[in-house]
N, C-alpha and C positions, 0 to 999 in steps of 0.2 A: 498767275505768276509763273514765270519761266526762269530757271537758273541755267546760265551758260558757263561752261568751263573756260579756263584761261585760253584754251586752244580754239574755242568757238563752238564746241559741241554742246548740244542742248537735249533736253528731254523730248520725248516723242510728240508732245502737244504743241511744239513750236509751229506746226502748220497753221494754227489759228492766227498767227501774227500777220499784220499787214506790212506792205513794203515800207511804209513810214517807220514802223517800229523796228523792222530789220535794219534800216539805215541808221537809226539812232543807236542800236546795239553795236553795229559795226564801228560807229564813231567812238563809242566809249571803249570798245575793245582795242582800237588802234592807239588809244592813249591821248587822243586830241582833247578829250574832256573827261572829267571825273564822273559827272552826272548830267542828265538832261531830261526834260519832259517833252512828250510829243502827243499830238492828237492823232488817233489811229484812223481818222476819216470816217469813223462810225459813231462818233459822239463820245467815245471814252478817252480818258487821259491816261497815259502810261508814264510811269517813272522808271527811267533806265539809269543805273549807276553801278559802279564797282561795289562789291560786297565790303571790301576793306579800303580805307584811305591810304594805308601804308604799302600795300602790295597788290599786284594784279593777279597773283597766283590763285586767289580764291574765286576768281571769275567775275562774271557780270550778272546782275539780276534785273529782270524786267517785271514790273508790278503793275497790274491793271487797277487803276484807282477808280474806274467807273466814270460816271458823268459828274465829277466833283466840281463844285463852284470854284471859280478862280480865287475867291476870298479865302477859301479853306485850304488851298493848295499848299501854301507855305507851312501851315500848321501840320498838315499830313506829312510833308517832307521831313519836318523836324522829328516827328514821331518815328518814321521809318529809319531816319539817321540814327536815332537813339537805339532802336532795336538791333540794327545791323552793327553798330559800334560794339555793343555787348557781345554779339555773336562772333564778330571778328576777333575781339580780345580773347574769347574762349578758344577759338581755333588757333590763335597764336600761342597761347599757353600750352596747348596740346602738341605744338610742333607740327601742325598739319601742313603749313606752307613748305617746310623743309621736306616733309615726306612726299608732298606732291611734286616738288622739284626733282627729288631723287627718282621717283617713279617715272617721271617724264624723261629724264636723262637715260635711265635704264632701257626704257622702251625705244628711244631713238637709237641708242647704241646697239640694241639687239637687231633692229631693222637694218641698220647699216652693216652689221656683221653678216646677217643672212644674205643680203644682196651681194656682198663681197665674196662670200663663200660660193654662192651659186655662180657668179661670173667667173671667178678664178678656176673653179672646178671644171666648168665647161671648156674653158680655154686650154686646160691641161690635157683633156681627154684625147684629142687628135694626135698631138705629138707623142704622147705616151703609148697610144695604140701602135704607132709606127715603130717605136723602140721595142715594145714587147714582141711584135711580129718579127722584127729583124733578129732579135735575140733568140727566138724560138727556131727560126730557120738556121741560124748559125750553129746552135747547139746540136742540130741534127745533121749537119753537113759532114761529108766524109773527110774533108780536109781538117776540120776542127777535131773530129773524133780521133784522129791519129795523134793529136797533141794533148796530153793530159792537162797541161797548164791552160791552154786555150779552152778546153772543154769546161774546166772549173770556172774560168772567167765568164764564159758565155752563160753558164748556169747561174752565176751570181747576178749578172745583168738581168736575166729573165726572172729570177726569184724576187729581186728588189723591185723590178717593174710591176710584177704582179702584186706585191705588197702595196706599192704606191697606188696602183689602180684600185685596189680594195679600199684604201683610205679615202680616195677621191669619191668612190661610190658611196661610202659612208657619209661623207659630207653632203653629197647630193640628196641622199635619202633623208638626212637630217633637215635639209632645207625644205623638202616636200612635207615633212611632218610639221615643221614650224609654221608653214604657210597653209596648213590644213588642206593639202592637195592629195591626200590619200583617198582614192576612190576604188574600193575593191571591185574587181571584175570576177565575180564568183562563177564557179563551174563545178560539176561533179567530178571528183577525182579520188583515186585510191591513195590512202596515206603512204603506202609503200613506195609509190611512184615519186612522191615528194622527197622521201628519205633517200632513195637511190639516186635521184638527180643531184641532190645536195652533196652526197658523198662523192659522186663522180667529179663534181666541180672542185672538191677539196681533196682529190685523190693524192696529189703530190704533197699537200700539207700534212696529210695523215700517214704518209709513207714511213715516217720515223716512229710510228706507234704500232702497238699490237691491237688491231681492230677486231671487235667482237660484235656480232649482230644478234639481236634477240627480238624478232618481229613475229607477231601473230599472223597466221596465214589467212584468217577469215575476218579481217577487219572490215567494218562497213565503210561505204563511200562517205566522204565529207564534202560539203558544199562551201568552198572557200575560194579565195583568189590564190591559186597555186603559186604564182610568181612571188607574191608577198610572203606567204608561209615558207616557201623554199628559201627565200632570202633571209628570213628570220632564223631558220634552222641552220643555214650556212654560218651565220654570225655565232651561234651557239657552238657549233663544231669548231670554228676558228678559235673561240675562247678556250675550249678544252685542250686543243693542241698547243696553244700558246702557253698556258699556265700549268702544263704537266710535263714531267721530264721525258726526254727521248727514250724510246723503248718501253715506256709504261703503257698499260692497257687503257683503251677507251671503248666503252660499251655503248652501242647505239640500240635503242629499244623503241618499239612501236606496239602499244598495248591498248586494249579497251578497258576503261575504268568507269563503270556505271554508264552514264549517258555521254561520256567523253571519250575521244581518242587521244591518247597521250603519247607524244613523241619526246623522247628524252635522250640526253647525252650524259654519261657518267665518266668522270676521270678520277685518277688517283694522284692529283697534283696538289696545287697550293692551298686548296680549300678556302674557307671563309671564316673570319672571326665573327662574333656577334654583331659588332659595329658594321662590318662590311656587308653582312647579310641584310641589315636594315637599309642599306643605301644602294645595294646592287640594282642595276636597272635605271638608276637616275642618270640624267644627262651629264656627260663629262666626268662621271665618277670613276676614279681609279684608286684602288687600295694603296695606302702609303707603303705597305711592306714590300711591294714589288715594282712600284712606279719607277725606281731608279735603275732597275735591271731589265725590265720588260717594256718594250715600246708599245704604244697604243694611244688612241684618242679618247677613250672612255665613252665612245658612242655606240659600240657594237650591240650591247645588250639593251640599251635604251631604244635603238632602232628596232631590234627584235621584239621588244615588248610592245612598241607602238604598232608594228605590223600585225602582230598576233591579236592585239586588242581591236584593230580595225576589222578583223574577221570574227569578232564575237568570242574570242578565246582569252586565255590568260597565260602568263608565264610565271614560273616560280623556280627559285634556286634553293637547294637544301644542302647543308654541309655539316659534318660532325665537328668541325673546327679547323683551325689553321693546320695546313699540311696533311689534312685527312680527306682530301678529294671533294668533289662537288658534283651534284646532279642537277642539271638545269632541264626543266620540262616545259613543254608546250601542251596546254589542254585545249582541245578544240571540240565543241559540241557537234554531234551528228544528228541528223533528222530522224524522225520515227521510221520504222521499217516500211510503212506504207508509202513514204515519200522517197525511198531509195530508188535509184534508176534501175531499170530492168537490164539484166546482163544476158545478151543473146548467146546462142551456142557458138558463135564465131568470135565472141569477145574474150 
């Protein structure tokens, strides 16, 4: 017996079916008939029919009746009809048809959204790169520097272009995650290099805060995809800068904790309620307290969590409560000392 879904998917043993049975299944799935019997050319008779007479949502079932005599076929069909009628009635009482339909619609909507996000994001990258480049050149030109108003306008264009570029990158990263296209390219790297590179990328974003560094000098090498981990750390730094007031301190730390290297960002900003702590890192989650006053997509920490997880690590967020700051940490395992790369005298 093989049970086919409404969309035509079947269990792995469908390979045993002959072309005749496949054709009969396709005929029932198309709606041209409710039920049919077919000889599989090997001496067995197959009964192919919809599970339910009322709806096609429960799929199609193909039952191998064996070498049943023609005289007994009608009686067997009646017995199968009775069993499936009871099964379909139970499924209908449980609301399975509605649940299947809703799941199918959600799946199709999600696929369409991911395709649209990927397409639109790629189309926006080229013109945005031109705008960002032009704004950067203008902001540094001597003619603009002489006019405070033009300098301010050029800075606004550059800042907003960078923000939009970051949002587009988030969307592209989200598409990669949803399509399971994250393939880490691991290499040995010093954790400090990841932190320093991320901070350099966000130097302008952090310029309005008092930055403090607390990094151990003898951290072991870690074997990770440095690009993914750096992107995750950038998302965390962005979040700290976004949700803490201008002029407030942000502490960046890199420490060893047991068999982990921990990279953390601590701010003294909005903090997290108990409800927000339970949901942080979920896709599109944004706390209601600040959603109206602070822009964002709710993707940043979800992306960070996925990228860290792809490298065998974990991300956690800790807060004493609302308006009491937040510490977001990345925990990355490091290998045993024997497997650490040798550092030569010139390294």
